[in-house]
DRENDO-1510 file (C-alpha; in Angstrom, 1 decimal, always signed):
<recs>
REC; n; res; u; v; w
REC; 1; MET; +16.0; +28.0; -5.9 .
REC; 2; GLY; +15.3; +26.7; -9.3 .
REC; 3; LEU; +13.4; +23.5; -10.2 .
REC; 4; GLU; +16.5; +21.7; -11.3 .
REC; 5; GLU; +18.2; +22.4; -8.0 .
REC; 6; TRP; +15.2; +21.2; -6.1 .
REC; 7; ALA; +15.1; +18.0; -8.2 .
REC; 8; ALA; +18.8; +17.5; -7.5 .
REC; 9; ARG; +18.3; +17.8; -3.7 .
REC; 10; LEU; +15.3; +15.5; -3.7 .
REC; 11; SER; +17.2; +12.9; -5.8 .
REC; 12; LYS; +19.7; +12.5; -2.9 .
REC; 13; HIS; +16.9; +11.4; -0.6 .
REC; 14; ARG; +15.0; +9.0; -2.9 .
REC; 15; ARG; +13.7; +6.7; -0.2 .
REC; 16; ALA; +12.2; +9.6; +1.8 .
REC; 17; VAL; +10.7; +11.1; -1.3 .
REC; 18; ALA; +9.3; +7.7; -2.4 .
REC; 19; LEU; +7.7; +7.3; +1.1 .
REC; 20; VAL; +6.1; +10.8; +0.8 .
REC; 21; GLY; +4.8; +10.0; -2.6 .
REC; 22; LEU; +3.5; +6.6; -1.4 .
REC; 23; ILE; +1.7; +8.1; +1.6 .
REC; 24; THR; +0.2; +10.8; -0.6 .
REC; 25; ALA; -1.1; +8.2; -3.1 .
REC; 26; PHE; -2.5; +6.1; -0.2 .
REC; 27; THR; -4.3; +9.3; +1.0 .
REC; 28; GLY; -5.9; +9.7; -2.4 .
REC; 29; VAL; -6.9; +6.1; -2.7 .
REC; 30; SER; -8.4; +6.2; +0.8 .
REC; 31; MET; -10.4; +9.3; +0.0 .
REC; 32; LEU; -11.7; +7.7; -3.1 .
REC; 33; LEU; -12.7; +4.4; -1.6 .
REC; 34; ASN; -13.6; +5.2; +2.0 .
REC; 35; PRO; -17.3; +6.1; +2.2 .
REC; 36; THR; -17.2; +7.4; +5.8 .
REC; 37; HIS; -16.0; +10.9; +4.8 .
REC; 38; ALA; -18.1; +13.9; +4.1 .
REC; 39; VAL; -20.3; +13.7; +1.0 .
REC; 40; GLY; -18.4; +14.7; -2.1 .
REC; 41; ILE; -14.9; +14.6; -0.5 .
REC; 42; GLU; -14.1; +11.3; -2.2 .
REC; 43; TRP; -13.6; +12.9; -5.6 .
REC; 44; SER; -11.1; +15.4; -4.2 .
REC; 45; GLY; -8.9; +12.3; -3.6 .
REC; 46; LEU; -8.3; +11.9; -7.3 .
REC; 47; PRO; -5.8; +14.8; -7.8 .
REC; 48; VAL; -4.2; +13.7; -4.5 .
REC; 49; LEU; -3.8; +10.2; -5.8 .
REC; 50; VAL; -2.4; +11.4; -9.1 .
REC; 51; ALA; +0.1; +13.8; -7.4 .
REC; 52; GLY; +1.3; +11.1; -5.0 .
REC; 53; PHE; +1.7; +8.5; -7.7 .
REC; 54; ALA; +3.5; +11.0; -10.0 .
REC; 55; LEU; +6.0; +11.8; -7.2 .
REC; 56; PHE; +6.6; +8.1; -6.5 .
REC; 57; VAL; +7.1; +7.4; -10.2 .
REC; 58; TRP; +9.5; +10.3; -10.6 .
REC; 59; VAL; +11.6; +8.8; -7.8 .
REC; 60; VAL; +11.5; +5.2; -8.8 .
REC; 61; TRP; +11.5; +5.2; -12.6 .
REC; 62; PRO; +14.9; +6.7; -13.3 .
REC; 63; GLN; +16.5; +3.9; -11.3 .
REC; 64; SER; +14.8; +1.3; -13.6 .
REC; 65; SER; +15.1; +3.1; -16.9 .
REC; 66; THR; +18.4; +1.5; -17.9 .
REC; 67; ALA; +18.0; -1.9; -16.3 .
REC; 68; ALA; +16.5; -5.0; -17.9 .
REC; 69; PRO; +13.1; -6.0; -16.5 .
REC; 70; ARG; +13.4; -8.4; -13.6 .
REC; 71; GLN; +11.6; -11.8; -13.4 .
REC; 72; THR; +9.9; -11.1; -10.1 .
REC; 73; LEU; +7.3; -13.2; -8.5 .
REC; 74; GLY; +4.6; -10.8; -9.8 .
REC; 75; ALA; +6.0; -10.8; -13.3 .
REC; 76; ARG; +6.0; -14.6; -13.4 .
REC; 77; PHE; +2.5; -14.7; -12.0 .
REC; 78; LEU; +1.1; -12.3; -14.7 .
REC; 79; ARG; +3.0; -14.3; -17.3 .
REC; 80; TRP; +1.4; -17.5; -16.1 .
REC; 81; ILE; -2.2; -16.2; -16.0 .
REC; 82; THR; -1.8; -14.7; -19.5 .
REC; 83; TRP; -0.6; -18.0; -21.0 .
REC; 84; HIS; +3.1; -16.9; -21.3 .
REC; 85; GLY; +2.0; -13.4; -22.3 .
REC; 86; ARG; -0.2; -14.4; -25.2 .
REC; 87; LEU; -3.3; -13.0; -23.6 .
REC; 88; ALA; -1.8; -9.7; -22.5 .
REC; 89; ARG; -2.8; -8.1; -25.8 .
REC; 90; LEU; -6.4; -8.6; -24.7 .
REC; 91; PHE; -6.1; -6.5; -21.5 .
REC; 92; PRO; -7.7; -3.4; -23.2 .
REC; 93; VAL; -10.6; -5.5; -24.3 .
REC; 94; ALA; -11.0; -6.9; -20.7 .
REC; 95; GLY; -10.8; -3.4; -19.3 .
REC; 96; VAL; -13.6; -2.2; -21.6 .
REC; 97; ALA; -15.7; -5.3; -20.8 .
REC; 98; LEU; -15.3; -4.6; -17.0 .
REC; 99; VAL; -16.6; -1.0; -17.5 .
REC; 100; ALA; -19.6; -2.3; -19.5 .
REC; 101; ALA; -20.3; -5.0; -17.0 .
REC; 102; ASP; -20.2; -2.6; -14.0 .
REC; 103; LEU; -22.4; -0.1; -15.7 .
REC; 104; ALA; -24.9; -2.8; -16.8 .
REC; 105; TYR; -25.0; -4.2; -13.2 .
REC; 106; ASN; -25.8; -0.7; -11.8 .
REC; 107; LEU; -28.5; +0.0; -14.3 .
REC; 108; PHE; -30.3; -3.3; -14.4 .
REC; 109; LEU; -29.6; -5.1; -11.2 .
REC; 110; SER; -28.6; -2.6; -8.4 .
REC; 111; ALA; -31.2; -0.6; -6.6 .
REC; 112; SER; -29.0; +2.5; -7.0 .
REC; 113; PRO; -27.2; +3.4; -10.2 .
REC; 114; ALA; -24.7; +5.5; -8.2 .
REC; 115; LEU; -21.0; +4.7; -8.3 .
REC; 116; LEU; -20.2; +3.1; -4.9 .
REC; 117; THR; -16.8; +1.9; -3.5 .
REC; 118; GLU; -16.9; -1.4; -5.3 .
REC; 119; ASP; -17.8; +0.3; -8.6 .
REC; 120; ILE; -14.8; +2.7; -8.3 .
REC; 121; LEU; -12.5; -0.3; -7.6 .
REC; 122; VAL; -13.7; -2.0; -10.8 .
REC; 123; LEU; -13.3; +1.1; -12.9 .
REC; 124; LEU; -9.8; +1.7; -11.6 .
REC; 125; THR; -8.9; -1.9; -12.4 .
REC; 126; ALA; -10.3; -1.4; -15.9 .
REC; 127; ALA; -8.1; +1.7; -16.3 .
REC; 128; ALA; -5.1; -0.4; -15.2 .
REC; 129; LEU; -5.9; -3.1; -17.8 .
REC; 130; VAL; -6.3; -0.6; -20.6 .
REC; 131; GLY; -3.1; +1.3; -19.8 .
REC; 132; HIS; -1.0; -1.8; -19.2 .
REC; 133; GLY; +0.2; -2.2; -22.7 .
REC; 134; LEU; +1.0; +1.5; -23.1 .
REC; 135; VAL; +3.7; +1.5; -20.4 .
REC; 136; PRO; +7.2; +0.8; -21.8 .
REC; 137; GLU; +8.7; -2.6; -21.0 .
REC; 138; ARG; +11.6; -1.0; -19.1 .
REC; 139; TYR; +9.0; +0.2; -16.5 .
REC; 140; ALA; +7.5; -3.3; -16.2 .
REC; 141; ARG; +8.0; -3.4; -12.4 .
REC; 142; GLU; +5.9; -0.3; -11.8 .
REC; 143; ARG; +3.4; -1.4; -14.4 .
REC; 144; ASP; +3.0; -4.8; -12.8 .
REC; 145; PHE; +2.7; -3.3; -9.3 .
REC; 146; VAL; -0.3; -1.1; -10.3 .
REC; 147; LEU; -2.1; -4.0; -12.1 .
REC; 148; LEU; -1.5; -6.5; -9.3 .
REC; 149; PHE; -2.6; -3.9; -6.7 .
REC; 150; PHE; -6.1; -3.5; -8.3 .
REC; 151; VAL; -6.4; -7.2; -9.1 .
REC; 152; ILE; -5.7; -8.2; -5.5 .
REC; 153; LEU; -8.0; -5.4; -4.2 .
REC; 154; ASP; -10.8; -6.7; -6.4 .
REC; 155; ALA; -10.2; -10.3; -5.3 .
REC; 156; SER; -10.3; -9.3; -1.6 .
REC; 157; LEU; -13.2; -6.8; -1.6 .
REC; 158; VAL; -15.3; -7.0; -4.7 .
REC; 159; ALA; -15.3; -10.8; -5.5 .
REC; 160; PRO; -16.5; -12.0; -2.0 .
REC; 161; LEU; -19.3; -9.5; -2.1 .
REC; 162; LEU; -20.5; -10.6; -5.6 .
REC; 163; ILE; -20.2; -14.3; -4.6 .
REC; 164; ALA; -22.3; -13.7; -1.4 .
REC; 165; ARG; -25.0; -11.9; -3.4 .
REC; 166; VAL; -25.2; -14.7; -5.9 .
REC; 167; LEU; -25.5; -17.3; -3.1 .
REC; 168; VAL; -28.2; -15.5; -1.1 .
REC; 169; GLY; -30.0; -14.3; -4.3 .
REC; 170; ASN; -29.9; -10.6; -3.2 .
REC; 171; VAL; -28.0; -8.0; -5.2 .
REC; 172; GLU; -28.1; -5.6; -2.2 .
REC; 173; ALA; -26.7; -8.1; +0.4 .
REC; 174; SER; -23.6; -7.1; +2.3 .
REC; 175; VAL; -20.7; -9.1; +3.8 .
REC; 176; ASP; -20.4; -8.6; +7.5 .
REC; 177; LEU; -18.5; -11.7; +8.4 .
REC; 178; TYR; -15.3; -9.7; +9.1 .
REC; 179; SER; -17.2; -7.5; +11.6 .
REC; 180; TRP; -18.7; -10.5; +13.4 .
REC; 181; ILE; -15.6; -12.6; +13.7 .
REC; 182; ALA; -12.5; -10.4; +13.6 .
REC; 183; LEU; -13.7; -7.0; +14.8 .
REC; 184; ALA; -16.7; -6.8; +17.2 .
REC; 185; PRO; -15.6; -9.5; +19.8 .
REC; 186; GLU; -12.0; -8.2; +19.9 .
REC; 187; LEU; -13.1; -4.6; +20.2 .
REC; 188; SER; -15.5; -5.5; +23.0 .
REC; 189; ALA; -12.7; -7.3; +24.9 .
REC; 190; ILE; -10.3; -4.4; +24.6 .
REC; 191; LEU; -12.9; -1.8; +25.7 .
REC; 192; SER; -13.9; -4.0; +28.7 .
REC; 193; GLY; -10.2; -4.1; +29.7 .
REC; 194; LEU; -10.1; -0.3; +29.5 .
REC; 195; GLY; -13.1; +0.0; +31.8 .
REC; 196; VAL; -15.8; +0.7; +29.2 .
REC; 197; PRO; -18.9; -1.5; +29.9 .
REC; 198; ASN; -20.3; -2.8; +26.5 .
REC; 199; ALA; -22.1; -5.6; +24.8 .
REC; 200; VAL; -22.0; -7.0; +21.3 .
REC; 201; HIS; -25.3; -8.2; +19.8 .
REC; 202; SER; -27.4; -8.4; +16.6 .
REC; 203; VAL; -29.4; -5.4; +15.6 .
REC; 204; ALA; -32.9; -5.5; +14.0 .
REC; 205; GLY; -32.8; -4.5; +10.3 .
REC; 206; PHE; -29.0; -5.0; +10.0 .
REC; 207; THR; -26.8; -8.0; +9.3 .
REC; 208; ALA; -23.8; -6.4; +11.0 .
REC; 209; PRO; -23.1; -6.6; +14.7 .
REC; 210; GLY; -23.9; -3.8; +17.1 .
REC; 211; LEU; -21.8; -2.6; +20.1 .
REC; 212; THR; -23.8; -0.9; +22.8 .
REC; 213; PHE; -22.2; +1.3; +25.5 .
REC; 214; THR; -23.4; +4.3; +27.6 .
REC; 215; PRO; -21.2; +7.5; +27.5 .
REC; 216; LEU; -20.2; +8.8; +30.9 .
REC; 217; GLN; -22.1; +12.1; +30.4 .
REC; 218; MET; -25.3; +10.4; +29.1 .
REC; 219; THR; -27.9; +8.1; +30.7 .
REC; 220; GLN; -29.1; +6.7; +27.4 .
REC; 221; ALA; -27.2; +3.8; +25.8 .
REC; 222; VAL; -25.7; +4.2; +22.4 .
REC; 223; THR; -25.5; +1.4; +19.8 .
REC; 224; LEU; -22.7; +1.5; +17.2 .
REC; 225; VAL; -23.5; -0.7; +14.2 .
REC; 226; ILE; -20.3; -2.0; +12.7 .
REC; 227; THR; -21.3; -2.3; +9.1 .
REC; 228; THR; -18.9; -3.0; +6.2 .
REC; 229; SER; -18.4; +0.6; +5.4 .
REC; 230; CYS; -17.3; +1.6; +8.9 .
REC; 231; SER; -15.5; -1.7; +9.7 .
REC; 232; GLY; -12.2; -0.5; +8.3 .
REC; 233; ILE; -12.1; -3.3; +5.8 .
REC; 234; TYR; -11.6; -1.0; +2.9 .
REC; 235; SER; -8.4; +0.6; +4.5 .
REC; 236; PHE; -7.2; -2.9; +5.4 .
REC; 237; GLY; -7.8; -4.1; +1.8 .
REC; 238; ILE; -6.0; -1.1; +0.4 .
REC; 239; PHE; -2.9; -1.7; +2.5 .
REC; 240; ALA; -3.0; -5.5; +2.1 .
REC; 241; SER; -3.2; -5.3; -1.7 .
REC; 242; ALA; -0.5; -2.6; -2.0 .
REC; 243; TYR; +1.8; -4.5; +0.4 .
REC; 244; ILE; +1.4; -7.9; -1.4 .
REC; 245; ALA; +1.8; -6.2; -4.8 .
REC; 246; PHE; +4.9; -4.4; -3.5 .
REC; 247; LEU; +6.6; -7.6; -2.3 .
REC; 248; LEU; +5.6; -9.6; -5.4 .
REC; 249; THR; +7.2; -7.0; -7.6 .
REC; 250; ASP; +10.3; -6.8; -5.4 .
REC; 251; TYR; +11.2; -10.4; -4.9 .
REC; 252; GLU; +12.3; -13.0; -7.4 .
REC; 253; ARG; +11.7; -16.1; -5.3 .
REC; 254; PRO; +9.6; -17.0; -2.3 .
REC; 255; SER; +11.4; -17.3; +1.0 .
REC; 256; ARG; +10.7; -17.5; +4.7 .
REC; 257; ARG; +11.6; -13.8; +5.1 .
REC; 258; LEU; +9.0; -12.9; +2.4 .
REC; 259; TRP; +6.2; -14.8; +4.2 .
REC; 260; LEU; +7.3; -13.3; +7.5 .
REC; 261; LEU; +7.1; -9.8; +6.0 .
REC; 262; ILE; +3.6; -10.5; +4.6 .
REC; 263; GLY; +2.4; -11.9; +7.9 .
REC; 264; LEU; +3.9; -8.9; +9.8 .
REC; 265; GLY; +2.2; -6.5; +7.5 .
REC; 266; PHE; -1.2; -8.2; +7.9 .
REC; 267; LEU; -1.0; -8.4; +11.7 .
REC; 268; SER; +0.1; -4.8; +12.1 .
REC; 269; SER; -2.7; -3.6; +9.7 .
REC; 270; TYR; -5.2; -5.5; +11.7 .
REC; 271; ALA; -3.9; -4.0; +15.0 .
REC; 272; ALA; -4.1; -0.5; +13.5 .
REC; 273; ASN; -7.7; -1.1; +12.5 .
REC; 274; LEU; -8.6; -2.3; +16.0 .
REC; 275; LEU; -6.9; +0.8; +17.4 .
REC; 276; ARG; -9.0; +2.9; +15.1 .
REC; 277; MET; -12.3; +1.4; +16.4 .
REC; 278; VAL; -11.1; +1.7; +20.0 .
REC; 279; VAL; -10.3; +5.4; +19.6 .
REC; 280; ILE; -13.7; +6.0; +18.0 .
REC; 281; VAL; -15.6; +4.4; +20.9 .
REC; 282; LEU; -13.4; +6.1; +23.5 .
REC; 283; VAL; -14.1; +9.5; +22.0 .
REC; 284; GLY; -17.8; +9.0; +22.2 .
REC; 285; TYR; -17.6; +7.4; +25.7 .
REC; 286; TYR; -15.6; +10.2; +27.3 .
REC; 287; THR; -16.6; +13.3; +25.4 .
REC; 288; ASP; -20.2; +13.0; +24.1 .
REC; 289; SER; -23.2; +14.3; +26.0 .
REC; 290; ALA; -26.8; +15.0; +25.4 .
REC; 291; GLN; -25.7; +18.4; +24.1 .
REC; 292; THR; -23.2; +17.1; +21.6 .
REC; 293; ASP; -25.7; +14.5; +20.3 .
REC; 294; LEU; -22.8; +12.1; +19.5 .
REC; 295; GLN; -21.2; +14.5; +17.1 .
REC; 296; ASN; -17.8; +13.9; +18.6 .
REC; 297; LEU; -18.1; +10.2; +17.9 .
REC; 298; LEU; -19.3; +10.8; +14.4 .
REC; 299; PHE; -16.4; +13.1; +13.7 .
REC; 300; ALA; -13.9; +10.6; +15.0 .
REC; 301; HIS; -15.6; +7.9; +12.9 .
REC; 302; SER; -15.1; +10.0; +9.7 .
REC; 303; TYR; -11.7; +11.4; +10.2 .
REC; 304; VAL; -9.7; +10.1; +13.2 .
REC; 305; GLY; -9.6; +6.6; +11.9 .
REC; 306; TRP; -8.4; +7.8; +8.6 .
REC; 307; VAL; -5.6; +9.8; +10.2 .
REC; 308; ILE; -4.6; +6.7; +12.3 .
REC; 309; PHE; -4.4; +4.6; +9.1 .
REC; 310; LEU; -2.2; +7.1; +7.3 .
REC; 311; VAL; +0.1; +7.6; +10.3 .
REC; 312; TRP; +0.4; +3.8; +10.6 .
REC; 313; ILE; +1.1; +3.5; +6.9 .
REC; 314; ALA; +3.9; +6.1; +7.2 .
REC; 315; LEU; +5.5; +4.3; +10.2 .
REC; 316; PHE; +5.2; +0.8; +8.7 .
REC; 317; TRP; +6.5; +1.7; +5.2 .
REC; 318; SER; +9.4; +3.8; +6.6 .
REC; 319; LEU; +10.5; +0.9; +8.7 .
REC; 320; LEU; +10.0; -1.4; +5.7 .
REC; 321; PHE; +12.2; +0.8; +3.5 .
REC; 322; LYS; +14.9; +1.0; +6.2 .
REC; 323; PHE; +15.1; -2.7; +6.8 .
REC; 324; LEU; +14.1; -4.2; +3.5 .
REC; 325; PRO; +16.5; -7.0; +2.5 .
REC; 326; ILE; +19.3; -6.2; +0.0 .
REC; 327; GLU; +17.5; -8.2; -2.7 .
REC; 328; LYS; +15.4; -5.1; -3.4 .
REC; 329; GLU; +18.4; -3.4; -5.0 .
REC; 330; THR; +19.9; -6.5; -6.8 .
REC; 331; ALA; +19.4; -8.1; -10.1 .
REC; 332; TYR; +20.9; -11.6; -9.4 .
REC; 333; ALA; +22.7; -13.7; -6.9 .
REC; 334; ASP; +25.5; -16.3; -7.2 .
REC; 335; LEU; +25.3; -19.4; -5.1 .
REC; 336; VAL; +28.6; -20.1; -3.4 .
REC; 337; SER; +29.8; -22.2; -0.4 .
REC; 338; GLY; +26.6; -24.3; -0.3 .
REC; 339; SER; +23.8; -21.9; +0.9 .
REC; 340; GLU; +25.7; -18.6; +1.1 .
REC; 341; LEU; +24.4; -15.9; -1.2 .
REC; 342; ILE; +26.5; -13.1; -2.6 .
REC; 343; TYR; +24.5; -10.2; -4.0 .
REC; 344; ARG; +25.8; -8.0; -6.7 .
REC; 345; PRO; +24.4; -4.7; -8.0 .
REC; 346; ARG; +22.0; -4.9; -10.9 .
REC; 347; GLU; +24.0; -2.3; -12.9 .
REC; 348; SER; +27.0; +0.1; -12.7 .
REC; 349; GLN; +25.2; +3.0; -11.2 .
REC; 350; CYS; +25.5; +5.1; -8.1 .
REC; 351; SER; +23.2; +3.8; -5.3 .
REC; 352; VAL; +22.5; +7.4; -4.2 .
REC; 353; CYS; +21.9; +9.5; -7.3 .
REC; 354; ALA; +21.2; +6.5; -9.7 .
REC; 355; ARG; +23.5; +8.0; -12.4 .
REC; 356; ALA; +26.0; +5.8; -14.2 .
REC; 357; LEU; +29.5; +5.2; -12.9 .
REC; 358; THR; +32.4; +5.9; -15.1 .
REC; 359; VAL; +36.2; +5.5; -14.8 .
REC; 360; ALA; +36.5; +9.3; -15.0 .
REC; 361; ILE; +34.7; +9.9; -11.7 .
REC; 362; PRO; +36.2; +8.5; -8.4 .
REC; 363; ALA; +33.9; +5.8; -7.0 .
REC; 364; ALA; +33.7; +3.3; -4.2 .
REC; 365; ARG; +32.0; +0.0; -3.5 .
REC; 366; CYS; +30.5; -1.2; -0.1 .
REC; 367; VAL; +31.1; -4.8; +1.0 .
REC; 368; CYS; +27.4; -5.4; +0.3 .
REC; 369; GLY; +27.9; -4.7; -3.4 .
REC; 370; ALA; +26.4; -1.2; -3.6 .
REC; 371; MET; +28.5; +1.4; -5.6 .
REC; 372; TYR; +28.7; +5.1; -5.2 .
REC; 373; HIS; +30.2; +8.3; -6.7 .
REC; 374; ARG; +32.7; +9.6; -4.1 .
REC; 375; GLY; +30.9; +12.9; -4.0 .
REC; 376; CYS; +27.5; +11.2; -3.2 .
REC; 377; LEU; +29.2; +8.9; -0.7 .
REC; 378; LEU; +30.8; +11.8; +1.2 .
REC; 379; ALA; +27.4; +13.6; +1.3 .
REC; 380; ASP; +25.5; +10.6; +2.6 .
REC; 381; GLY; +28.1; +9.0; +4.8 .
REC; 382; ARG; +26.6; +5.5; +5.1 .
REC; 383; CYS; +25.5; +2.9; +2.6 .
REC; 384; VAL; +21.9; +3.3; +1.8 .
REC; 385; LEU; +21.4; -0.5; +1.6 .
REC; 386; CYS; +23.2; -2.0; +4.6 .
REC; 387; HIS; +23.8; +1.3; +6.5 .
REC; 388; ARG; +27.6; +0.5; +7.1 .
REC; 389; ASP; +30.0; +3.4; +7.5 .
REC; 390; VAL; +31.4; +3.4; +4.0 .
REC; 391; VAL; +33.1; +6.8; +4.3 .
REC; 392; GLY; +35.2; +5.5; +7.2 .
REC; 393; ARG; +36.1; +2.3; +5.3 .
REC; 394; PHE; +37.4; +4.2; +2.3 .
REC; 395; ALA; +38.7; +7.3; +3.9 .
REC; 396; GLY; +42.3; +6.3; +3.6 .
REC; 397; LEU; +42.2; +5.1; +0.0 .
REC; 398; SER; +43.4; +7.2; -2.9 .
REC; 399; ASP; +41.1; +8.2; -5.8 .
REC; 400; SER; +42.8; +5.8; -8.1 .
REC; 401; SER; +42.1; +2.8; -5.8 .
REC; 402; GLN; +38.4; +3.8; -5.7 .
REC; 403; ALA; +37.9; +3.7; -9.5 .
REC; 404; SER; +34.7; +2.1; -10.6 .
REC; 405; PRO; +34.9; -1.6; -10.7 .
REC; 406; PRO; +34.4; -3.4; -14.0 .
</recs>
């Protein structure tokens, strides 16, 4: 099977391929930013990130190549902070300044000049700023997504850390508020409900909380210090930033459904992180002994939580792609009958293969507004947007009655 044939097959399942690319890209980002993995494994995440992003771009960009850029919430926000686009030309200068500032901070202020998680975030943001103006305007949506993702990630993970260090006057200070308030007490309550005796307390020499429990096959208690690096806040930040950037670059106006989706994403991400910590402790509680020397718990800490995060990402985004409102595939809406909205497709293209519709090829339109080549429609069966049975609806019509609408 040749490359073109593979590409043709994959193009018929764009959402599934986009999901695979998205998960692969998330894997690469998680490997780069999560410091709990084996030493040196983080840099192997770079080719994984590039491969996943390239696959996602290959699926998404052809659908946007002929459409005018949409005025999404994200686009309007970027236009506002750049003074109606006037400051966008300074993005490369800002990117270079970020790199210089981060390197200067490491060399003159930090106790370690090594590139840590926050440094990688800043450098990736700088790369997004430098490359922003190089991306063609017709790919503005994808370009805005990348930039917003890193800006939100910096605002949620890097900025609070820098502010805390300035306030306490210590460049090595860490932020453990999340562990104390939103992780350790809830984790302790869940473990107690599962029959695992434990206690949450402060630990000498640490600002993070400690959770103490005694494994079944050991007589000595074990204290798990929930520091920032093992709290799961990096994974939570990666998801939250990507999720907010995704919705901002998909919606043109705020709505209750948008806020509901954001809240649902945050709650489910928080639940997944709690599940991760519960599994880590349970592995140590039930399987570790004096002979294993907590190696099972350490292995779960490094890898099981990562797997849970990726499985959850796959499940959540697959459901999101399946039930995402029609606005994702539309360019504008007409207001009729008071508050009723009728959505029309953004351009005359097939919603399956994304190629143009012409009067020479039999076509059909679903009641939701999506249009299809008849061949693509018969292959798929149902509308990819509203999931109605379009084949059954148009089965009795002639080719001439299914000509492409004007």
